[in-house]
C-alpha positions in Angstrom: -21.9 -23.4 104.1 -19.9 -20.5 103.9 -20.8 -19.5 107.1 -19.7 -22.5 108.9 -16.0 -21.4 108.4 -16.0 -18.1 107.4 -14.3 -16.9 110.2 -11.5 -19.3 110.3 -10.8 -18.3 106.4 -10.7 -14.6 107.4 -7.8 -15.5 110.0 -6.3 -17.2 107.2 -6.5 -14.1 105.1 -4.6 -12.0 107.6 -2.1 -15.2 107.5 -1.3 -15.6 104.1 -1.2 -13.9 101.1 -2.6 -16.2 98.0 -2.3 -15.1 94.3 -4.7 -17.7 92.9 -7.5 -19.6 94.4 -9.3 -22.5 92.9 -12.9 -23.4 93.9 -13.3 -27.3 93.4 -15.8 -29.8 94.2 -17.3 -32.4 93.6 -19.1 -29.8 91.4 -19.1 -26.3 92.6 -22.1 -25.5 91.0 -24.1 -28.1 92.6 -23.4 -26.4 95.8 -26.5 -24.1 96.9 -24.2 -21.9 99.0 -21.6 -21.5 95.9 -22.0 -17.8 95.4 -21.5 -17.0 99.0 -18.1 -18.8 98.7 -17.6 -17.1 96.0 -18.0 -13.5 97.1 -16.6 -14.5 100.6 -13.3 -15.9 99.2 -13.3 -12.7 96.7 -13.8 -10.2 99.4 -10.8 -11.7 102.1 -8.2 -11.9 99.4 -8.9 -9.0 97.3 -6.0 -9.3 95.2 -6.2 -13.1 94.2 -7.6 -14.3 91.2 -10.4 -16.9 91.5 -10.7 -20.1 89.0 -13.7 -22.0 89.2 -13.3 -25.8 88.1 -16.6 -27.5 87.0 -17.7 -29.9 84.6 -20.3 -27.4 83.2 -23.5 -29.6 83.5 -25.0 -27.4 86.0 -24.7 -23.5 84.8 -28.7 -23.5 84.0 -29.2 -23.9 87.9 -27.6 -20.4 88.1 -29.9 -18.1 85.7 -27.8 -15.0 87.1 -24.3 -16.5 87.2 -23.1 -14.2 84.8 -24.4 -11.0 86.3 -23.6 -12.3 89.8 -19.6 -12.8 88.6 -19.4 -9.6 86.3 -18.3 -7.5 89.3 -15.1 -9.4 89.5 -13.8 -9.1 85.9 -10.5 -9.9 85.1 -10.2 -11.8 88.5 -12.5 -14.3 87.3 -11.6 -17.5 85.3 -14.3 -20.5 84.5 -12.5 -23.8 83.8 -14.8 -26.3 82.4 -13.3 -29.9 82.0 -15.7 -32.0 80.0 -15.6 -35.8 80.1 -18.0 -37.1 77.3 -16.4 -37.2 73.9 -19.9 -37.7 72.0 -21.1 -33.9 73.3 -18.1 -32.3 72.8 -19.5 -30.1 70.0 -22.4 -29.5 72.1 -20.7 -28.5 75.0 -18.4 -25.8 72.8 -21.7 -24.3 71.5 -23.4 -24.2 74.7 -20.4 -22.8 76.9 -19.3 -20.3 74.6 -23.0 -18.6 75.0 -22.5 -18.3 78.7 -20.5 -15.1 77.9 -22.4 -11.9 76.9 -19.6 -10.4 75.0 -17.4 -13.2 73.8 -14.0 -12.8 71.6 -12.3 -16.2 71.0 -8.7 -16.5 72.2 -8.0 -19.8 70.7 -10.6 -22.5 69.4 -8.9 -26.2 68.6 -10.0 -29.4 68.5 -9.7 -30.4 72.0 -9.9 -26.8 73.9 -11.2 -23.8 73.8 -10.7 -20.1 75.7 -13.1 -17.1 75.3 -12.3 -13.8 76.9 -15.4 -11.3 77.9 -15.4 -7.8 77.6 -15.4 -7.9 80.9 -12.3 -9.4 81.2 -13.9 -12.6 82.7 -12.4 -16.0 81.0 -14.2 -19.1 80.1 -12.1 -22.1 79.2 -13.3 -25.6 78.0 -10.7 -28.2 77.5 -11.5 -32.3 76.7 -10.5 -34.5 79.9 -10.6 -38.1 78.5 -7.6 -39.3 80.4 -6.8 -38.9 84.4 -3.6 -39.8 86.0 -3.7 -42.9 88.7 -4.9 -41.5 91.9 -4.1 -43.0 95.5 -7.0 -45.5 94.9 -6.3 -49.0 93.3 -9.6 -50.7 92.1 -9.7 -54.4 91.4 -11.5 -54.7 88.2 -12.6 -58.3 89.0 -13.9 -57.9 92.7 -14.2 -53.9 92.6 -12.4 -54.0 95.9 -10.6 -50.4 96.6 -6.9 -50.3 98.0 -4.1 -47.8 98.4 -0.6 -47.9 97.3 2.5 -48.3 99.6 5.0 -46.6 97.6 8.3 -45.3 98.6 7.2 -41.8 99.7 10.2 -39.7 98.2 9.6 -41.2 94.8 5.9 -40.6 95.0 6.5 -36.9 95.9 8.5 -36.4 93.2 5.7 -37.2 90.6 3.0 -35.8 92.5 1.2 -33.0 90.8 -0.1 -31.5 94.0 3.7 -31.0 95.4 4.9 -29.7 92.0 2.8 -27.1 91.4 2.7 -25.8 94.9 -1.3 -26.6 94.7 -2.6 -27.2 98.6 -6.1 -27.5 99.7 -8.5 -25.6 102.5 -10.9 -27.6 103.7 -13.3 -27.0 106.4 -10.9 -24.0 107.4 -8.0 -25.9 107.7 -4.9 -26.1 105.7 -3.7 -29.6 104.1 -0.7 -30.5 102.0 -3.0 -32.1 99.4 -6.4 -33.3 98.2 -5.3 -36.9 99.0 -4.5 -36.4 102.8 -7.7 -34.1 102.9 -10.3 -36.4 101.5 -9.3 -40.0 102.1 -10.8 -39.9 105.6 -14.3 -38.9 104.3 -14.1 -41.1 101.1 -13.0 -44.0 103.7 -16.0 -43.3 105.5 -18.5 -43.3 102.5 -16.8 -46.4 100.5 -15.0 -49.5 101.3 -11.5 -49.1 101.2 -9.2 -52.2 102.1 -6.2 -50.3 104.2 -3.2 -51.9 106.3 -2.9 -51.2 110.1 0.1 -49.0 108.6 -2.0 -47.2 106.1 -4.9 -46.4 108.7 -2.1 -45.1 111.1 -0.9 -42.4 108.4 -4.4 -41.4 107.7 -5.5 -40.9 111.1 -2.4 -39.0 112.0 -2.3 -36.3 109.7 -3.0 -33.2 111.0 -3.8 -30.4 108.9 -2.7 -26.5 109.9 -5.4 -24.3 112.0 -5.2 -20.8 112.0 -5.1 -20.6 115.5 -1.7 -22.3 115.8 1.3 -20.6 117.1 3.4 -18.6 114.8 6.2 -21.1 115.0 3.8 -23.9 114.0 2.5 -22.1 111.1 5.8 -20.9 109.9 7.1 -24.3 110.1 4.1 -25.9 108.4 4.2 -23.6 105.5 7.9 -23.7 105.0 7.5 -27.3 104.7 4.7 -26.8 101.9 6.9 -24.1 100.0 10.1 -26.5 100.3 7.8 -29.3 98.7 8.7 -31.6 101.8 7.7 -35.3 101.5 5.6 -36.5 104.3 5.1 -40.2 105.4 1.7 -40.0 103.8 2.9 -39.5 100.3 3.7 -43.4 100.4 -0.3 -43.8 99.8 0.0 -42.4 96.2 1.8 -44.0 93.1 5.3 -43.6 92.7 4.6 -43.9 88.8 2.4 -42.2 86.6 -0.3 -43.9 84.4 -2.7 -42.3 82.3 -6.2 -44.0 82.3 -9.1 -43.4 80.1 -12.3 -42.0 81.7 -15.4 -43.5 80.6 -18.6 -41.1 81.1 -22.1 -42.5 81.1 -25.5 -41.4 81.9 -26.1 -44.3 84.0 -25.1 -44.2 87.6 -21.7 -46.3 88.9 -22.2 -47.4 92.3 -19.1 -48.8 94.2 -20.1 -51.2 97.0 -20.8 -48.9 100.0 -20.1 -49.7 103.7 
């Protein structure tokens, strides 16, 4: 919930300037508190542009979504990543109708983009493939493990590292989504880790807005310089694109 950590984000807003803030999930529109997050972030960082990243499946749960976002005009962009090839045409038709006064910026075979008269932008892109993540799944046993890579080599190809994309979660600042989310993922699902991997995961410390100026400056300088951290070894040192298969059936990985 936004109220749980809004005071920490208020402190961050006084410490860091941010040009672009992405609101991610899970699925943002599946969070009943989503609009409080959008309004709160927009107020704390009034000069930042906001991008909501979604799969577009839950727009209907927000009948007043367009009107709620209209106040932010050119600051708002909604990026819809569609994962089911057989429903692509339907998705294009459905999402283009979300805007009230849309003008197509481009409409291509695999991506579309519309500009509303308000300045709001809605884009829709096919996402049939994903690059390899930190998780390795054994197709025969369904067991999940992690990589043991050269951290410098892994950092060189890391999308988080190279685009300067870092994560706020629960009021803390993380270098990347992997170190931020692995602890929670491992609590929910069975992931086989070595003692060294477990140590790396447990020892990562995100930045806290209550840190001293010296601590925060060093942490942010390390982010800006794309400094490799030991936890980079948990990710692959080579990229592979893997086709994503979407289904209406629920897929369950063995839980602890």
